[in-house]
C-alpha positions in Angstrom: 24.4 179.3 221.4 26.4 178.2 218.4 29.7 176.3 218.5 31.8 179.4 218.0 30.2 181.1 221.0 30.6 178.0 223.1 34.3 177.8 222.1 34.8 181.4 223.0 33.1 180.9 226.4 35.2 177.8 227.1 38.4 179.6 226.2 37.6 182.5 228.5 36.6 180.2 231.4 39.7 178.0 230.9 41.9 181.1 231.3 40.0 182.1 234.5 40.2 178.6 236.0 44.0 178.3 235.2 44.6 181.7 236.8 43.0 181.1 240.1 44.4 179.0 243.0 42.9 175.5 242.9 40.4 174.6 245.5 40.9 171.2 247.1 38.6 168.4 245.8 37.2 166.9 249.0 34.5 164.3 249.4 31.2 165.9 248.9 32.9 169.0 247.4 33.1 170.5 243.9 36.0 172.3 242.4 36.7 173.9 239.0 39.5 172.5 236.8 40.4 172.2 233.2 40.2 168.8 231.6 42.7 168.2 228.8 41.6 165.4 226.4 43.1 164.3 223.1 40.8 165.1 220.1 39.4 161.9 218.8 39.7 163.1 215.1 42.4 165.7 215.2 44.6 164.1 217.8 45.2 167.7 219.2 45.0 168.6 222.9 41.6 170.0 223.9 41.0 171.9 227.1 37.5 172.1 228.6 36.6 173.8 231.9 34.9 171.2 234.1 33.8 170.7 237.7 35.3 167.8 239.7 33.4 166.3 242.4 34.9 164.2 245.3 33.1 161.0 246.2 34.4 158.1 248.4 38.0 159.3 248.0 37.9 159.5 244.2 37.3 162.4 241.8 34.7 162.4 239.1 33.5 164.4 236.1 29.9 164.3 235.1 28.0 165.5 232.0 24.2 165.7 231.9 24.4 164.6 228.3 26.7 162.0 226.8 27.3 163.6 223.4 29.6 166.4 224.5 33.0 166.5 222.6 35.0 166.0 225.8 32.9 162.9 226.7 33.4 161.4 223.2 37.2 162.3 223.4 37.5 160.4 226.7 35.7 157.4 225.4 38.0 157.3 222.4 41.2 158.0 224.4 40.8 157.8 228.2 44.3 159.2 229.0 43.8 162.9 230.0 45.0 165.5 232.4 43.4 167.6 235.1 44.9 171.1 234.8 45.0 173.9 237.4 47.3 176.8 238.2 49.2 174.2 240.3 50.1 172.2 237.2 48.8 169.2 235.2 47.9 165.9 236.8 47.9 162.9 234.4 44.7 160.8 234.8 42.9 157.9 233.2 39.2 158.3 232.7 37.2 155.2 233.8 33.4 154.8 233.3 32.3 153.2 236.6 29.6 150.6 237.1 25.9 151.7 237.6 25.9 151.9 241.4 29.2 153.9 241.5 28.1 156.2 238.7 24.7 156.9 240.2 26.3 157.7 243.6 28.8 160.0 241.9 26.0 161.9 240.1 24.0 162.2 243.3 27.1 163.7 244.9 27.7 166.0 242.0 24.1 167.3 242.1 24.3 167.9 245.9 27.7 169.8 245.5 26.6 171.9 242.5 24.9 175.2 243.2 24.6 176.6 239.7 20.9 176.6 238.7 21.4 176.6 235.0 23.8 173.6 235.2 21.4 171.7 237.5 18.6 172.3 235.0 20.6 170.5 232.3 20.2 167.2 234.1 17.3 164.8 233.3 16.7 164.4 237.1 16.0 166.9 239.8 18.8 168.2 242.1 17.5 166.1 245.0 17.3 162.8 243.0 18.4 159.7 244.7 20.6 156.9 243.3 17.7 154.9 242.0 16.2 157.8 240.0 19.7 158.8 238.6 20.3 155.1 237.6 17.3 155.3 235.3 19.0 158.0 233.3 22.6 156.7 233.1 22.2 155.8 229.5 22.2 159.6 228.8 24.4 161.0 231.6 28.2 160.6 231.3 30.2 159.8 234.4 34.0 159.2 234.6 36.2 158.5 237.6 39.5 160.2 237.0 42.1 157.7 238.3 45.8 158.7 238.7 47.7 157.7 235.5 
């Protein structure tokens, strides 16, 4: 899939996520949202459909690879917003320490039930924290704290 196809797919999915009532993000749960980041080069707002996972009272976004545009945007400018049909929630993306990050990824893998998305991770869906920690140099994890 080329960048044009990915952009079209993201635009379509963003519209669908923003049109549906937002599911609550509970511990151990997964809910679709739109993440608004600031483009690291353009400075323009960028919307990306993402899944939030609840873990230990916090909300996290996880990427199986760390070179996605939204990941690089958050690293350049951690101020962001979590968007849904209920409105925008300003957040600050924080990359947690190894133990917290590994636990969040384990929770994400357990909550996710999309086979193609699970296959994108360098660990199996039933990986434990130790196995996930071995791959945190390639997996991106952000806790989305209230701004």
